[in-house]
C-alpha positions as CSV (number, residue, x, y, z in Angstrom):
1,M,98.3,101.9,89.4
2,T,97.9,102.8,86.1
3,P,94.1,104.5,85.8
4,Q,93.5,100.8,82.8
5,Q,94.5,98.7,85.8
6,I,92.6,100.8,88.3
7,S,88.8,100.7,86.6
8,Q,89.5,96.6,85.2
9,V,90.5,96.1,88.8
10,Q,87.1,97.9,90.2
11,S,84.9,96.2,87.5
12,Y,86.1,92.6,88.9
13,L,85.1,93.9,92.4
14,R,82.2,94.8,91.3
15,K,81.1,91.8,89.6
16,R,82.4,89.7,92.5
17,F,80.7,91.7,95.1
18,G,77.5,92.4,93.0
19,T,77.5,96.1,93.2
20,E,78.3,98.8,91.4
21,T,78.9,101.0,94.3
22,V,82.0,100.0,94.6
23,T,84.9,102.3,93.4
24,L,88.3,102.7,93.6
25,K,90.4,106.2,94.0
26,P,94.0,106.8,93.7
27,R,96.1,108.4,96.6
28,K,99.5,109.9,96.3
29,V,101.6,106.9,96.6
30,K,101.2,104.9,93.3
31,D,101.3,101.4,94.1
32,S,97.8,101.8,96.0
33,V,93.8,103.1,95.7
34,E,91.4,103.5,98.4
35,V,88.1,101.5,97.8
36,Y,85.6,102.2,98.5
37,L,81.7,101.1,99.3
38,D,79.0,103.3,99.0
39,D,80.4,106.8,100.3
40,E,82.5,105.0,102.9
41,I,86.1,103.9,102.6
42,L,86.3,100.0,102.7
43,G,89.8,98.9,102.8
44,L,93.3,99.8,100.9
45,L,94.1,97.5,97.9
46,Y,97.7,97.3,96.9
47,I,99.6,96.3,93.4
48,D,102.4,94.0,93.2
49,D,104.0,94.6,89.9
50,E,107.8,93.3,91.6
51,D,106.9,90.5,88.7
52,K,105.6,92.0,85.2
53,D,105.1,88.5,84.6
54,D,102.7,88.2,87.7
55,I,100.7,91.0,88.3
56,S,98.8,90.8,91.7
57,Y,96.7,92.4,93.8
58,D,96.0,92.7,98.1
59,L,93.0,93.6,99.4
60,N,93.0,95.0,102.8
61,I,89.9,95.5,104.8
62,S,89.8,97.1,108.5
63,I,87.0,96.0,110.5
64,L,86.7,97.8,113.9
65,Q,85.4,96.4,117.0
66,D,83.2,99.6,117.0
67,D,81.2,99.2,114.3
68,L,80.8,95.4,115.2
69,D,79.0,96.3,118.7
70,A,77.4,98.8,116.5
71,G,75.8,96.2,114.6
């Protein structure tokens, strides 16, 4: 993902989730970024840019049963 794409998606997620604490951090793999809420990793966001005219993003969030039990 390009820095511009990361910035655009981060702005969208901040607006959508209603918080400025969402942060996207690049990974060594160029097709995805880590998504953080506050300082805790929330999930991974992948780009599908195989068709340059139809780019989409896929946000994967893992929720552990231990987290549900603790909450």
